[in-house]
N, C-alpha and C positions, 0 to 999 in steps of 0.2 A: 351377475358374476359367474364365470364358468366353474366347472368342477376340476379342471386341469390347472389352469393358471389364474391367479388373481392379478389385476392390473391397477397400478396407482400412478398417476391419477386417471380418472375415467374420462377426462377432457384435457386436450393439449392446449396449453395457454402460452401464447407468445407475446412478450412485451414489444409491440410493433413500433418500429422506427424505420423511416424511409432510408433507402440506400445503405442498409446495415444488415448483415447476416445475423440471424437470431436462432438460438437453440433452446430446446427444452428436453427434458428427460422423462422417461416412464420406467417403472420397475415391474418386472415380471417375477412372480413368485410361484414356484411349483408346489402344489399342495398334495401331490401324490407320492407314492413310493416308486414310480416309474420315471423313465427318461421322457421328457416332453419336448417335442420339436415345435418351433413357432416360425411364422412367416408374416411379415408386415407389408401390406399393400396400401396405396393411396390413390385417390381420384385425380391427383395432379402430380405425377411422378417427376416432371421437369422442375417443379417448384421446391420439392423437398428432397433431402438426402437422409437416409435412415441407416444408422450403423449400430449394431448389425441388423440387416433386414431379415436374416434367417439365423437360426441357431438352436442349440440344445440346452435345456434347463435341467440340471441334475435334480434328483429327488430331494424335496424339501430345501431347495436352494433358490437363489434369486439371480436375476440377470438384468442389467441396466441397458436400456436402449436409448440412444441419443437421436433426436429428430431435429434436423437443421433446416431452417427456411432460408432460401437464397435471398439476397438483397432485392428489395422491391423498389421500383421507380415511382410508383404512385400508390396511394392508400385506397382500399375498396370503399364503396359508398357506405356511410354510417358505420364504418369499421366492422362490418359484418363479413364473416368468411364462410363460404359454403363448402370448403374442402373437408374431406372425411378420410379417416384411416380405418383399415380392416385388419384386425389381428387374428390370424388363424393358428390354432394349436391342435396337436395330435399326439397320441402316444407313440413313442418310438421304441425300437427294440433295445433291450438292455445293452449298455456299452456303446450306443450309437454316438456318432460324432457329426458335426455339421456337414462333412463330406457325404454322409449317408442320406441327407435330406433330398428327396425327389418330389416333383409335382404330384405324383400319384399318392404320396403320403397324406396329402390334404384333400384327397378325392373321397367324398362321402359314399359315392356309388361303389367304391371298391370294398366297402364294409369297414373302413377304419373309423375309429372314434375321433371325430373332428369337431372342434368348437370354434365359433366365430364371435368376435366382439367388435362392435363399431365404436369408433372414437371421433368425437367432434373436435373442431379447431376453433379456438376463441382468441381474439386479439384483445389484449389489455393494455392500459396506459403504462409506459415505461416508468420505472422509479425515478423520482426527482433527485438530482444530485444535491448534496448538502451545500448550503450557502457558504461561499468562500469568506473567510474572516481575514481582513487585511491586518497585517502586523505593522506596528509602529504608527506614528502619526504622520499625516501628509499635510503639506502646506495648503492652507485654505479650508481644511476639514474642521468640522465642529468638534469640540471636546467629547470624548467617549467615556462612558462610565463602565466600570468592571466590578464584579461581585467577588469579594474575597472569601476565604474558606469559612470564616465565621458569619458570613451572610451580610456584612456591611458593604456599603457601596463606596467605592473609591473612584474618583474621576480626576482627570488631568487638571481641570479647572479648580476643583476643591482643594487639591494639593498645592497648586501654584499660588492661589490667592493668599493663604496665610503666610507663605514664604515672602511674597512681595510686600504684604502688610508689615511683616517683621522688619524687612530691610528698610522700608520707608520710616517706620517708627524709630529704628536705630539711628538713621540719618537725622531725623527730626530732633532726637535727644542730643546728638552731637552739636547740632546747630544751636539748640537752646543753651548748652554749656558754653559754647564759644561766645554767644551774645551776652550771657551773664558775666563771663570773664572780661569782655570788652567794656561792659557797663561799669564793672568794679574799677577797672583801670581808669575809665573816664572820670568816675566820681573821685578817685584818688587824685587824679591830675587837677581836677577842679579845686579840691581841698588844698593841694599844694600851691595852686595859683593864688587862691584866696590868702593863704598864709604868707606867700611872698609879697602880695599886695599890701598886707598889713605891715610887714617888715619894711617894705619900701616907703610906705607912708610914714612910719616911725622914723626911718633914717632921714627922710626928706624934712621932717619937722626939726629933727636934731641939727640937720645941716643948715636950715634957715636960722637957727639960733646961733650958729657958729660963724665962721668966716664968710659964709655965703657961697663957698665953692662946692662943687659936687664931688663927694668922696669916691675913691676908686671902687669900693665895694658896691656903691650904688649903681655904678655903670655896669659892673659885672652881673649884678642881680637883674638888671633890666635886660641884659643880653640873654641870660638863662630863661627869663620869663618869655622872651620872644621865641626862643627855640622850642620851649615846651608847648606854647600855644600853636606854633606852626606845625609841630608833630601831631598833635591830637586833633587838629582841625582839618587835616588832610582828608 
């Protein structure tokens, strides 16, 4: 690390993706009480764009440099990159601006204090995007489970099953009540029928002892018995 500028990071890392422009940044920090001029060079200038590629870093200040790699049509073998960058720094005159930077400023033969730092380029795997979470249920998809705030697991199936069971149990209870009611009515009809049979038998015996004719009430009771039997035997 030089005495004029500190550079972070020491290696330029690009999350390489085909046909996509990629950028990375480096920070230059002036460790001196002087104005420091810098200049960035690369072995492959057509491939990279550096902004700014020259500038002045004020005393004890920082400057961010953005290096952008143009979109690449093919990946290098084994994802290895041989490109390199060279950062030159030199002490500038007090109050100097980027307009005052000249090539002679970075010429060591002219007696200027010039430092050089070489930076390698490294390709890294791009960050993986988060897995998309589908909202709502889709037809044909299996029931999904979710974890609530208290850590319990809730699922569509576990919630639907008790509800379906409760509805089935309710319908079963109604059916049992209806069957029980019909059974009671049937038993009551049978009792009434037996009672009418007994009364008819009694009337028949009394009629035989009398004139031998069939009383009107006997005919009426036979008709009622026929209606009751026809209704409950449907």
